[in-house]
C-alpha positions as CSV (number, residue, x, y, z in Angstrom):
1,X,-38.5,-30.0,-40.7
2,X,-36.2,-27.1,-39.9
3,X,-37.1,-23.7,-41.3
4,X,-34.4,-21.3,-42.2
5,X,-34.8,-17.6,-42.1
6,X,-33.6,-15.3,-44.9
7,X,-30.6,-13.1,-44.2
8,X,-32.9,-10.1,-44.0
9,X,-35.1,-11.8,-41.4
10,X,-32.1,-12.9,-39.3
11,X,-30.7,-9.3,-39.3
12,X,-34.1,-7.9,-38.3
13,X,-34.5,-10.5,-35.5
14,X,-31.0,-9.9,-34.2
15,X,-31.5,-6.1,-34.2
16,X,-34.8,-6.5,-32.2
17,X,-33.1,-8.7,-29.6
18,X,-30.2,-6.3,-29.2
19,X,-32.6,-3.4,-28.8
20,X,-34.6,-5.3,-26.2
21,X,-31.4,-6.2,-24.2
22,X,-30.1,-2.6,-24.4
23,X,-33.4,-1.2,-23.3
24,X,-33.5,-3.6,-20.4
25,X,-29.9,-2.9,-19.4
26,X,-30.5,0.9,-19.6
27,X,-33.7,0.7,-17.6
28,X,-31.9,-1.4,-14.9
29,X,-28.9,1.1,-14.8
30,X,-31.2,4.1,-14.6
31,X,-33.3,2.5,-11.8
32,X,-30.2,1.6,-9.8
33,X,-28.6,5.0,-10.4
34,X,-31.5,6.9,-9.0
35,X,-31.9,4.7,-5.9
36,X,-28.7,5.7,-4.1
37,X,-29.5,9.4,-4.6
38,X,-32.7,9.1,-2.8
39,X,-31.0,7.2,0.1
40,X,-28.2,9.7,0.1
41,X,-30.5,12.7,0.3
42,X,-32.4,11.3,3.3
43,X,-29.0,10.4,5.0
44,X,-27.7,13.9,4.5
45,X,-30.7,15.6,5.9
46,X,-30.8,13.1,8.9
47,X,-27.2,13.6,9.9
48,X,-25.7,17.1,9.6
49,X,-22.0,17.5,9.6
50,X,-20.3,18.2,12.9
51,X,-17.5,20.8,13.2
52,X,-14.4,19.7,15.1
53,X,-12.6,22.3,17.2
54,X,-8.8,22.7,17.2
55,X,-8.4,20.7,20.4
56,X,-10.2,17.8,18.8
57,X,-7.8,17.4,15.9
58,X,-4.1,16.7,15.3
59,X,-1.7,17.4,12.4
60,X,0.8,14.9,11.2
61,X,3.9,15.1,9.1
62,X,4.2,12.9,6.1
63,X,7.2,11.9,3.9
64,X,6.8,13.2,0.3
65,X,6.9,10.8,-2.6
66,X,10.1,12.6,-3.7
67,X,11.8,12.0,-0.3
68,X,10.6,8.4,-0.3
69,X,12.1,7.9,-3.8
70,X,15.3,9.6,-2.8
71,X,15.6,7.3,0.3
72,X,14.8,4.1,-1.7
73,X,17.3,5.0,-4.4
74,X,20.0,5.7,-1.8
75,X,19.4,2.2,-0.3
76,X,19.6,0.6,-3.7
77,X,22.8,2.4,-4.6
78,X,24.4,1.4,-1.3
79,X,23.5,-2.3,-1.9
80,X,24.7,-2.2,-5.5
81,X,28.1,-0.9,-4.3
82,X,28.4,-4.1,-2.3
83,X,27.1,-6.4,-5.0
84,X,23.8,-7.0,-3.2
85,X,20.4,-7.4,-4.8
86,X,17.7,-6.0,-2.6
87,X,14.2,-4.6,-2.5
88,X,13.5,-1.5,-0.6
89,X,10.0,-0.3,0.7
90,X,9.0,3.0,2.2
91,X,5.8,3.1,4.3
92,X,4.0,6.1,5.9
93,X,3.2,6.5,9.6
94,X,0.1,4.3,9.2
95,X,2.0,1.5,7.5
96,X,0.6,2.3,4.0
97,X,3.2,1.7,1.3
98,X,4.4,4.9,-0.3
99,X,6.7,3.0,-2.7
100,X,8.5,-0.2,-3.2
101,X,11.5,-0.6,-5.5
102,X,12.7,-4.1,-6.4
103,X,16.4,-3.9,-7.5
104,X,17.6,-5.9,-10.4
105,X,17.9,-9.6,-9.5
106,X,16.3,-9.3,-6.1
107,X,14.5,-12.4,-5.0
108,X,10.7,-12.6,-5.1
109,X,10.4,-13.0,-1.4
110,X,12.2,-9.7,-0.8
111,X,9.3,-7.5,-1.9
112,X,6.9,-8.6,0.9
113,X,9.7,-8.8,3.4
114,X,10.8,-5.2,2.8
115,X,7.3,-3.9,3.3
116,X,6.8,-5.9,6.5
117,X,10.2,-4.7,7.9
118,X,9.3,-1.0,7.1
119,X,5.9,-1.5,8.7
120,X,7.4,-3.0,11.8
121,X,10.0,-0.3,12.2
122,X,7.5,2.6,11.9
123,X,5.0,0.8,14.2
124,X,7.5,0.6,17.1
125,X,9.7,3.6,16.1
126,X,12.7,1.4,16.4
127,X,15.1,-0.5,14.1
128,X,13.9,-4.1,13.5
129,X,17.3,-5.4,14.6
130,X,16.6,-3.9,18.1
131,X,13.0,-5.3,18.0
132,X,14.4,-8.8,17.2
133,X,15.8,-8.9,20.7
134,X,12.4,-8.2,22.3
135,X,11.1,-11.5,21.0
136,X,13.0,-13.3,23.8
137,X,10.7,-11.7,26.4
138,X,7.6,-11.4,24.2
139,X,7.6,-14.2,21.6
140,X,4.0,-13.5,20.6
141,X,5.1,-10.2,19.0
142,X,5.9,-12.1,15.9
143,X,2.2,-13.1,15.6
144,X,1.1,-9.5,14.9
145,X,-0.1,-9.4,11.3
146,X,2.1,-7.6,8.8
147,X,5.2,-7.5,11.0
148,X,8.6,-9.1,10.5
149,X,11.1,-9.0,13.3
150,X,14.3,-9.4,11.3
151,X,17.0,-6.8,10.8
152,X,16.5,-4.5,7.8
153,X,13.9,-2.0,8.9
154,X,14.5,1.5,10.3
155,X,12.1,4.3,11.3
156,X,12.1,7.8,9.9
157,X,11.3,10.5,12.5
158,X,10.4,14.2,12.6
159,X,10.6,15.8,16.0
160,X,11.2,12.4,17.5
161,X,7.9,11.1,16.2
162,X,7.8,8.3,13.6
163,X,6.6,9.4,10.2
164,X,7.8,6.6,7.9
165,X,9.6,3.3,7.8
166,X,12.2,2.1,5.4
167,X,12.5,-1.7,5.0
168,X,15.2,-3.6,3.0
169,X,15.3,-7.3,2.2
170,X,17.3,-9.5,-0.1
171,X,20.8,-9.3,1.3
172,X,22.2,-12.4,2.9
173,X,21.8,-11.0,6.4
174,X,19.6,-8.7,8.4
175,X,22.7,-6.7,9.3
176,X,23.4,-5.9,5.7
177,X,19.7,-5.2,5.0
178,X,19.6,-2.7,7.9
179,X,22.9,-1.1,6.7
180,X,21.2,-0.3,3.4
181,X,18.0,0.9,5.0
182,X,20.1,3.2,7.2
183,X,21.8,4.6,4.0
184,X,18.3,5.3,2.7
185,X,17.3,7.1,5.9
186,X,20.6,9.1,5.9
187,X,19.7,10.5,2.4
188,X,16.8,12.3,4.1
189,X,18.9,14.4,6.4
């Protein structure tokens, strides 16, 4: 025979279960929260910070988000004038994406392609159309992760050193993609 609890008994039982779960969770969180502090304190005292001298460091120039946006908008505008639907990506010197703008109607593949072209251009400090020709002598270049050796990527330099890459994808040819990427780079001068 099944015994039913009164409403008051069910509420009291449910409250007790919730209190037990909450206490167990709080105890676990409190125990875990204190453990890293103890490990961190011993690590800090064991390894003091080292001071680097001026000859041990370098300074690098970075493209601002405003400049990257200006370049991307200029590339999109140039493509729109010619009726092309593109995506433009701007990456920093390390290949990290600063921004990507997908134009109205640009194909889904253009997003990743634009980022890879920008990465490739900044990595080799050369337009990707120029790098395409290098595949004849070194076909394994195309196997480097994150690269795309198709026209449409241009480097951005400061004092002849690469600081960013602009990649465009989505037009029917790499030549057009690169033309729009160059329009983006020209907006930075």
